[in-house]
C-alpha positions in Angstrom: 10.0 16.7 -5.5 7.2 15.0 -7.1 5.3 18.2 -7.2 8.1 19.5 -9.4 8.3 16.6 -11.7 4.7 16.6 -12.1 4.7 20.5 -13.1 7.6 19.7 -15.6 5.6 17.1 -17.0 2.5 19.5 -17.7 4.8 21.9 -19.0 6.1 19.3 -21.3 2.7 18.1 -22.4 1.8 21.8 -23.2 4.7 22.2 -25.5 3.6 18.8 -27.3 0.0 19.4 -27.6 0.7 22.9 -28.7 3.2 21.8 -31.5 0.9 19.2 -32.4 -2.6 21.2 -32.8 -1.5 24.7 -32.4 -1.3 27.4 -29.7 -4.9 28.6 -30.0 -6.4 25.1 -30.0 -4.2 24.2 -26.8 -5.5 27.1 -25.0 -9.0 26.7 -25.9 -8.8 23.0 -24.8 -7.4 24.0 -21.5 -10.3 26.7 -21.0 -12.8 24.0 -22.0 -11.6 21.6 -19.5 -11.7 24.1 -16.8 -15.2 25.2 -17.5 -16.2 21.5 -17.7 -14.5 20.9 -14.1 -16.2 23.8 -12.7 -19.7 22.5 -14.0 -19.1 19.0 -12.6 -18.3 20.7 -9.1 -21.4 22.6 -9.3 -23.7 19.6 -10.1 -22.0 17.0 -7.9 -21.5 19.2 -4.7 -25.2 19.0 -3.9 -25.5 15.3 -4.8 -22.8 14.1 -2.4 -24.8 15.2 0.6 -28.1 14.1 -0.7 -26.5 10.7 -1.3 -25.0 10.5 2.2 -28.0 11.4 3.7 -29.9 8.9 2.0 -27.4 6.3 3.0 -27.9 7.3 6.7 -31.4 7.0 6.5 -31.1 3.6 5.1 -28.7 2.4 7.5 -26.0 2.4 5.2 -22.2 3.9 5.3 -22.4 7.3 4.2 -18.9 7.3 3.2 -19.3 4.9 0.6 -22.4 6.2 -0.7 -20.9 9.9 -1.1 -17.7 8.2 -2.6 -18.8 8.0 -6.2 -19.9 11.7 -6.2 -16.8 12.7 -4.3 -14.8 10.9 -7.2 -16.7 12.7 -9.9 -16.0 16.1 -8.1 -12.3 14.9 -7.7 -12.5 14.7 -11.4 -13.9 18.3 -11.6 -10.9 19.5 -9.6 -8.4 17.5 -11.9 -10.3 19.3 -15.1 -9.8 22.7 -13.4 -6.1 22.4 -12.7 -4.6 23.5 -16.1 -2.7 20.6 -17.6 -3.3 17.6 -19.9 -2.1 15.0 -17.4 -4.4 16.3 -15.0 -7.1 16.4 -17.2 -6.6 12.8 -18.5 -6.8 11.7 -14.8 -9.7 13.7 -14.4 -11.4 12.0 -17.7 -10.5 8.5 -16.2 -12.3 9.4 -12.9 -15.3 10.1 -15.0 -15.6 6.5 -16.5 -18.1 4.7 -14.2 -16.1 1.8 -14.5 -13.1 3.0 -13.3 -14.7 4.6 -10.2 -16.4 1.3 -9.3 -13.0 -0.5 -9.6 -11.6 2.4 -6.9 -14.4 2.0 -4.8 -14.1 -1.6 -4.7 -10.2 -1.1 -3.9 -11.3 1.5 -1.0 -13.9 -1.5 0.3 -10.9 -3.9 0.4 -8.5 -1.3 2.0 -11.4 -1.1 4.9 -12.9 2.2 4.0 -16.4 1.6 5.6 -17.6 4.7 7.0 -16.3 8.3 7.8 -16.0 7.3 11.7 -14.5 4.0 11.0 -17.6 1.8 12.1 -20.3 0.4 9.9 -23.7 1.2 11.0 -25.8 -2.1 12.0 -29.4 -2.7 10.4 -31.9 -1.2 12.7 -33.6 -4.7 12.5 -30.6 -6.3 14.4 -30.4 -3.5 17.0 -33.0 -1.2 19.0 -31.8 1.9 20.2 -33.1 3.0 23.5 -34.0 6.5 24.1 -33.4 7.7 27.7 -32.7 10.7 29.8 -30.5 10.6 33.0 -29.6 13.3 35.5 -27.0 13.6 38.3 -28.2 13.6 41.9 -26.5 16.3 43.7 -28.4 15.8 47.1 -26.0 13.5 48.4 -22.9 15.7 47.8 -24.7 18.5 49.9 -25.1 16.0 52.5 -21.5 15.3 52.4 -20.4 19.0 52.4 -22.4 19.8 55.2 -20.9 17.0 57.1 -17.3 18.0 56.2 -18.1 21.4 57.2 -19.3 20.4 60.9 
């Protein structure tokens, strides 16, 4: 239901903007925002993983580190979608202040990391590297005793 209302609102905006600035300029604006969206996706897609890897190396939460770039990527997706309403939301996500407010809201909602756990500082906890193996010799003895 909401999807259909969204489509109708986008069509109404096309008509409104087209009657205001003309059909040619309207189409040019849609093509320009689509190209801008593709450009944002191209530049930000590599940065998301780099920021997340850097956060893991520093002991931070990778989800929060990549959240800012992920929001810029979402802005790119919204700009690619033809329509002025989706473009308006995409442009809002490009404003750093808006992204910071949204990230603060995510933090309040409890989004800390992709696994749901926050990573402790390496100074607080020490990891112990160990190996283990299973001793099957006792099982063989039991099997031999059961057979007799």
